[in-house]
N, C-alpha and C positions, 0 to 999 in steps of 0.2 A: 184633696188641694188646696192649701192659703187664699188667704185674697189675692196677696202678692205674689203668688205663682199663679194664680187664676188670668192677671191684668197682664205681667209678661209672656201667659203663652198666647194670649191677644194681642197684644205689640210684635208675634213674629210674622203677620201677614196685615197689620195696618199700621200708616206713619202716624197717626195719634187718634187715640181710643175717644169717646165722647161717655162723658156722666153726666145725668141729670139727677134733677132735685123736684120731689113735687110735698105740697103739705098732705098730711092725710088726713082725710075727713074736708077736705077742702075743693071746690063747691062740694062734693058727697065724697063716697067709696063705691058709688058706680061709675061718675067720674073719671075716679082716679084710675080702674080698672080699664074703661075707654084707651085713655092717654097712655097708662103702661104698655099696655099691647100696643101702640103706636108706635110707642117710644122703639120697641124692640121689634119690630116687626121692619123698624127703617136704620137701625143698625144701632143703635144704643147697645154701650158694654157695662154698665153699671146706672145702678140710678141709688140717691140716697134718698128713704124717707124722713120728714122730719113731723115727728111727732110733737104735736101744737104745744104752742106753752104762751102763757100772757105775757110776756115781756123777752121774747125774742135778741136780746141788744146784739145781735152779727148782723142782726136782716133789718133791709131799706124798709120802707112802707107798703113795699107791694107783696111780699112775703109778710110783713109783720100783720097787714091786717088779714093776711089771708091764714094767719093763725088764730086770731082772735074769731074771725069767721067761722073757723071751726069750732073751737072752743064754745060759741056762742051755737051751734048745732047740737051742739054732747057728744061729739066725740070723747071718748076714752083710751087711756091708756089699753084696755083690754080688748077695743074694738080694734087700735092700730096692732096690737100684737097677731092676733087672729091673722090681721089683714096683709102683717109680713109674711107669716104662715101661708097663706092662699098664693100670695105672689112666689115666694121663694119652690113651693113644689109645681107652679106653673110654667116656670122659666128658667129656665137656662140662662140666668147671667147673675151675677151677684146684688143683694141686697143689700144697704148698707143704712141704720137706723140714722140720724141726725137729730140730737136736740140738749137740752141743757142739764146741767144736774140740778135743778133743782126736783126735776121727772122722776130720776133713777132713786137720787134720794129718798126721798117719799116713799116711794113705789117699794125700795129696800132693794142694795146692791145685788147682793147675791140671788134674791127671787126674779129680779129681773135679766141677767145673766142667765141664768139658766130658763126662761121663759124666751128667750131672745136665741138661745142655741139650737133650743127644740124647734124654735119656728125656722131656723136655716139663716139664721142671717148673719153676714160674715164681718163686716167690722161696724164700731159707732163713731161717727164726729160730735167731740160735745165740746164746742170752742170753750166753756168758759170753765172749764177743768183742768191747771196747769198740772204739771207731775206733779210739784211740791205738795197739792194737796188732795191727792187722787193714790196714795198708796193702794189702799182694797182695791179700789176700783182696776187703777193696771195689775194687782195682783190677779186679779179674779177675770182679767180678761186673757192674761194666759195660760191659766186652768182651764179659761174655757176657750178657748181659741178663735177669739172672737179681736179681732182687728184692730184697736185705741189709734183709731187716726190722728193725727196732730199735724200741728198748725204752722207753714212758715209766713212772716210777714215783712215785707219793707225796712220794718225797725228792727227786725232781727239779725243779733250780732253771729258773727261767724262760730264763735262758743255756744250760744245758743242753740242755734242750730243743729249744731252735734250731734246737743245735750236734748234736741226733741227727738232727734235721729236714733239716738240711744233708745229711747221710751218705748217711741212710737213702729207700727206696725205698719205692715199690707202699702201703704202709698202714701207721700208726704202731701198734705193741702199747702196750696202757694195762694193766697193770697193777693191778685194784682196792684192791689194799692190799698193806702189803710181809707179808713171810715167803716160801711154796712154795704151790706149788698145792694144791687140795681143799676148804678149808676153805670155806665158806660162807662171802662178802662180803657187807657190811653198806652201802646207797646213804640212806647221812644227808647233813647241807648238808656236812661234809667233804671229801664226795664228789663232789660235783655242783659244789664249787669245783675241785676238782682236774682235773675234766674241764673246767671253764670253761679251764681255765690251758690244758691240751692242745690242748684246741680253736683257742685264740691264738698257739699255738707251730707252728703246720702246716696248710696244706691237703690235705694228703692224708686219707684215709679215718680215723677212730679206729675201734678193735677193741679190745672190755675182753672179757678174761679173767681167772681165778686166784677162783673159787667162783661161777660162773654157774651154775648145777642146775636151774634151772624157769621155767616162762611169766612168774611173776612177776617172777623178777631180768631176763629181755629185756625186757619190757613197761617195766621202770623206765628202762630205758639207749634204750630211743628219742625222739628228738630232742635226747639228747647226744651219743651217739656213733652212728657207720655198722653195728658190726657187734659183736654178742657172740659167745664164743667162747667153746663148752662141751668139757671135756677130763675130768678125772676122773668123771662123773657118769654118760656112755655106760659105762664102765669098770666103775663098782660096779655097771651093768644089766646087759650082758654078765656077767659073773662071777656075777650073782644069781638073772637069768630068763632066759640066753643072746641069741644075738643076734635072734630074733626079735622081741625085746620097743621095739627101738633104732629099728623105723620107728616105729611109733603112738609113743613120745617124743617124738621130733623132730617131728612131725606137730603138735602139743600145744602148742612151743612160741611161734608165733607163731598 
């Protein structure tokens, strides 16, 4: 079953899905394991695991610091691939890799796809690789059946959304606002209009991220999107209260 099918199957029993985000190696792989277990036990449907990069341009200060600290601690791509394989084997939800194209390019596109496929990874989110610059990447995604997740933004035209939908697979990631991750988003009339445009442009599930922080934010997306993405908030929680705080937080989101 491919990623889109997995998510649509889960949507049969839930008003909205939850996707969470972790930075691999931050604060450690041991803590990553604890956090992922709590996330899944409390109903998370999909997890994006970020391979740390020194210049994560789509990410705000919380995730930026986590990337830099992970790299400073010695995290390597081989560690991330091995951890991804461990998690995919241990848990029955889809796992994705999120990173920046420099990482994949330096590793080698084909070997990276091959290792990720072996690990059981279902999709890639690469925010700095548009379709026009990723011919071989998107060809390999089709060959290895790993979904390339593409991104709609409030600044995307209807025509651009349709083009991204044509190339992307799995689901569409809709960023809730301009800017980077971490800052709380507002869900007014402009946002609702934006999500209506997103829905009109694709039949794929819609995931909404950037600034989703609490139950009210998740509830506001019901009927407008299919999946809420929680990222910076869980990192803040682990930093402030430790990994054991993640389970109750996730349980309270729906």
